[in-house]
N, C-alpha and C positions, 0 to 999 in steps of 0.2 A: 809616185814620189821617187825621184832619181837621186842617187848619192854619189859623191866623189870625195877624193882625199888629197891633201897636199903633202909636201915632203916632210912637214912637221908632225904628221900623224893626226891632223884635224879633219874630221869627217863633217861634211855639211850636207844638208838636204833642203830642197825647196818645199815648203809647206804650201799646199794648194789653197789654204785659207788665208795666207799672208798677202800683204800688199806686194806689188810687183817689185822685183829686185831685192826683196827682203829674204835673207837666209839665216839659218840658225846653225851654230857650230857646237859640236860636242867632241870630247876627247875619245879616242878609240884605243883598243888594245892592240890591234894589228892593222897594218895598212892594207888598202885595197889593191887590186891588180893595177899595175902601172898604166894600163890602157885607159883606166877610168880617171886618172889624175888630170885636173883642169886648173893648174896653179894660176893661170892668168886671170881666172874669175875671182880668185881670192884677193888679188892685189887691189881690185877696183870696186869692191862691194862694201856695203854698210854692214858693220858687225853688230847686229842685234842678235845676241848669242844665248844659247843654252849650254850649260856645262854638264859634264857627265853626272854631277850630283842630281840634276833634275830627272835624268833618265833612269838613274839607278833607283831613285825613289819610285818611279813608275814601275820599274822592273820588280821592286820588292813587293808591290801590291798586285801586279798583273802577270806574274810569271805562272808557269803551268804545271798542273798535275792532271793528266787526262786519263786516269784509270777508269775503266768501266765501273758502274755502280755495283755490279755483282762482285767485283774483285775487291773494291774498297769498303763497301758497306752494304747493309741490308735495309731497304726502304720499308717503312711500316705501311701496310695496306689498310690498317684500321684508322678510324677517324682520329684527328689530332686531339689527344687528351693529355692533360697534365703538362703541357708545354709552356715555356715562358714566352707567351705570344707577344709581349712588349719587348722589343729589342733593347730598350733602355735598361732592362734588368741585367743586361750583360756589360753595362758600363763599369769600368774599373774606377775605384775611388782612391785618388792620390792627388798630390799637388804638383809634383814634378818627377821626371824620370830621366836617367842618362844611361848610356851603354856604349860599348865599343862594337862596331860593325865590321866583320871580316868576311870578305869574299874568298872562300876556300876552294871553290871550283867554278869554272866558267867555260863555256863552249861558244865561241863567237858565231859559228855557223848555226847552231841550234837556237841561240838567242835571236838571231836574225829572222828566224821563221815566225817569231812573235811579232816583230816589227823592225824596220831598218834602224830605228834608234836603239833598240834593245841590244843589238850587236856592239854598241858603243857604251853600254851602261856600266860596265864593270872594270873600267880602267883604273879606278882607285880601289885598291884591295883592302885598305884599312881606313876607317872613318870613325869619327865620334858623333854620336847622336844625343841631342839634348832636347827635352820637351817640357813645357811648363804651361799650366792652365793660367788664363784662358787662351787656347789656340795659338801657342807660340812654339816654334820648332827651329832648331839649328842643326845643320849637318855639315861637318867640316872634315877635309882630308888634305893630304899632302903627297905630292909625287916628286921624285928626284929630278925628273926632266921637265915637269910642268909647274912646279912650285905649289904654293898654297891655293886652296879653293874653298869657298864657303857659300852655303845657301841658308838664308834665314827666311822663315815664314812667320808673319805676325798678323793674325787674322787673315784677310783676303790678300794681303800684300806680300809679294815674294821678291827677295833680293838675292842676286847671284853676283859673286865677284871672284875673278881670277886675275890678280895683279900682273902676273908675268905676261898675259896676253891682253892686258888693258881692257878686260871685260868688267863692266859695271852696269848691271841691269836691275831696274826696279819696275815692277808691273803690278797692277791691281787685277786680281782674278775673281772678283766678286761675281761677275757675270759668266765666268768660265770655271765653275767648280770642278769639272772633270780634270782640270790641269793642276788642281791643288793636291798636295801631299799631306796626309794625316798620319797620326801615330798608328792607326789601324793598318795602313798601307805598309808601314815600315817595320812593324813589330808584331802585328796580330793582336795588339791591345786596343780596345775600343774606349776612346775618350769621349766625354759628353759633347765636345765641340763638333765632332764629326756628324752628329745628328742634327746640326744646324743647317747643313747643306745636303744631307742624305736622309732618306726615309727607309724604314725597314718593315717588311711584311713577312709574317711567319707562314711558311709554305707547308711544312710537314715535320715529322720527327723521324730520325734514322739512328741506326747503330753503326758507327764508323770506327773500325779498328778496336771494337770492344767498348767504345765510348758512346754513351747516349747523347745525341746531339739534336738541337733544334736548327732547322734549316731556314734561313731568311733570304729574301730577295732585297737587295739594297739598290735604290735608284736615286739619282741626283734630283734635287728639287727643281733646278733650272739648269739649262745649258749642258745637259748630259748627252745630247744627240742620240738618245736611245741606248747608249752603252750602260750596262749594269752588272751587278755582281750577285752571285749566290754564295752565302757563307754558312759554314757548319760550325755552330757554337757548342762547346763542351758544357753540358748542363751541370757538371760537378765543379770545375774550377773556373768556368766563365771565360775561357780562352777560345781563340779561333783555332779550329782544327784544319780547315780547308777553305779556300776561296776560289771560285770560278769567275773568270772574266768573260763576259759574253758581249758580242757586238750587237748592233741594232737589230739584226735578223735572228738573234738568239744563238748564233754560232759560237762555239767555244774558241776563244782566242788563246787563253792561257789560264793556269790555275796555280795556287800556292798550296803547299802542304806544310803546316806548322807542327813541330813536335818538340820533344824534350823540354816541356815546360818546367819552370822553376818558380817557387814562391819567393819572389824578391822582397816582399814585405807582407805583413799579415793580410791575407785575403787577396793579394795582388799577384797573379800568376803571369809569367812572361815566357812565351816560347823562345828557346835559345837556338833553335836550328830551323831554317827555312829552306825547303827543297823546291827548286824551280824547274818546271817542265814546260815544254811548249805544247801546242795543241795536238801534236802527234804522240805525246806521252814520252818524249825523249828528254832526259835530264839536260838542262841548259846551264844551271848554276846552283850552287849551294852557299848559303849565307849563315854565319854564326853570330850570335849576340853574346858578348862577354861583359864582365865587370858591370853588371846591372845594379844601379842604385836608385832607390825610391826616396823622395822627400829629403834630398840633400841640401835644399835651400838654394837652388840656382838663381843667380842674380838676373834681374830684368834687363840689365845692360847687354847681356849676351844676345838678346833678341831685338835690339834696336835696329831699325832700318834707316840708313842714311838717306838724306834727300838728294 
């Protein structure tokens, strides 16, 4: 996958699964070396586009914490006993949730080791996150140079709009769930809708940083191409402690570490700090969640997808 950048700071890459001459665009934090700029290609190509919102969503789920198990936690060698073998027991019970998302630290080089799109994932440092059952999500941000940007997910349909760049994209991801973003990916909170396109299998019990945790393997029901996750769920407050992103061959691509959980509502705990490391264990980004609200009565119109 080859990347290049124009003078406006737009990074594009050719997806090998796309139709010929189809390119996706995302906003970047820093420009690439001038030798890689191919501005003439931008003038004459079709703009079927991804904005940084889609990649930051992926970054929030698939970023890395590659600590060795001996350093991060102790694996139980005894048979799994007393575990919550059904991952649905970790589903949070609420109607809607909103929060401010702040990228407080990012390293473009280290993010790039996770994937070429990850180096472009954190151009929007401040965003608002809104989620409502069933399976409705809105992520919105603003940049002084790039204007407003919004991503809305309503079921399997995703809508991305960046008016300043005349980006207006609607796509159905029902057969490509690996490209969907869920609340679990963005905040470490497991909503029931995620289990409609992912299945969980309990692997073992561990103690991670003093927390008793059940470790699950999460796989996509269809279209996951073998990519999957291992997640560590805190048995006490039901939040995600850690997530490993593994490729088809089982190689660690990236992991998240979720910490500083806060009880935003009775029985609903939300991690407020997410540390991102790449597969080499180097810190790539840090994300904070602030102003968390539960069941504030978000209006359905926020999640409408225009035709």
